[in-house]
C-alpha positions, 0 to 999 in steps of 0.5 A: 913128669917129663918122660925124658929128663924125669923132672916134675912138670906140675903137682896137684893137691885138692884143697880138701887134702891141705888139712892133712899135710901137717900130719904127714909132715910130722910122720906121727904114729896113727893107728889108721893111715891118713890117705890122701889122693889114692885113685887111679888116673884116667886120660882122655887123649883126644887127637883130632888129626891122629898125628901123635902131636897134641895141638890146642889151636886144632882142638886137641886136648888131654884130660886127666880124671882121678878119684880119691879111694880111701882119701874121700868121696870126690872126683876131679878133672884137670886139663893138661893139654899143656902139661906146663900150665895145668887147668882146673876142669871140673870137680864132684863133691860126693855126698851132695846134690846129684852125687849124694850116693857117692862113698869112698870113690874107688871106681876109676871112671871109664871114658865112652860115648852114648847117644841121648835123643840123637845127640852124642856125648862124651861121658865117664861112667863110674860106680857109687864107690865104697861104703866103710861099713864093709871094713867090719862087716862079717856078714852080708850087710846092706850099705847106705852109700855107694849103691849107684852107677853114675854117667857124667858129661866128660867135659863138664862133670854134669850128671847125664845118667844114674841108676840106684836104689829107689827112695833115696837122694842123688836124683836117679833116672832109673831105679834098681830095687836090688841095688843095696851094696855099695860098688867100689869096682870100676865098670866094664863098658863095651862097645860091641858093634865098634860104632864108638858108643857103650853098648853093655856094662857090667860090674860087681858089688860088695853084696857078691852080686853081678850086674849086666846093664844094656844101653839103648842108644838113641832113646831118651835119658829116662830109657837109656839103660835097663839091667839087672842081677845076672848072678849071686856069689853070697849067701842071704842076708840073714846067713850067719856064715861068714864064708858065704859073704863074698864081695866083688871089688874088681871089674869082670872080664868078658870074652865072647863065644859061639855055640850052635851059631848063638853068641854067648858071653863069658864072664870072669871075676874074683871075689875077695875081702879087700879090707882084710887081705889075710882073712881066710875064712871068705 
């Protein structure tokens, strides 16, 4: 939308949502709302000379990235360097190929950079998304999709690195046996030494697990990321007490402090039951 006049500059509708338009047009009553493009938008503004003006001939560009959230399993990227003539950049089809583990794409992509074997790559980091089985799960239950962390090339959408459970399709570079639960949250990506590269990542899953990952920049893709669960908020899978079935939907907030000359992380995050906000058991 034009920031001065409020007039529409362009609109984008994925082809996967065309079949919903008649339902929305007729305004038919439905038990479940027919969601469309429901995710958050991430912007990569590349102003090479830092003059505040986007000049495509100078290598500047503006890219938009958006997931579908309740609307589906895909991610989309648009080149809006010239907002009057937007261009298709790339798309990721969840549930297929390298992204077969993707559930509903709730996780907002985070723009960062990593160094793989001496090559610096602009990447997007996002989690595997949401398994709708969790809508009705009363106790801690393992999922069948969404159990992953992805890094993709921000310019092409190609997979750079992925971590997930063993024994499943999706071409994971790193396996994490405890990654049993879907991850709808955005991933918190930190650059600890201000070199422009991702160093650490934190994220929670719907099994009540908090994950920490360390990025070894300069390494090969096979050795780029290590990590594991650093905190659990839920009871065991066999626990029938619904109040112990805590879920994480949102990224944590991190600060640092020093004690006795040692640096520590302080991690804050909230749990809840997004599918049933009036539930007062959990």
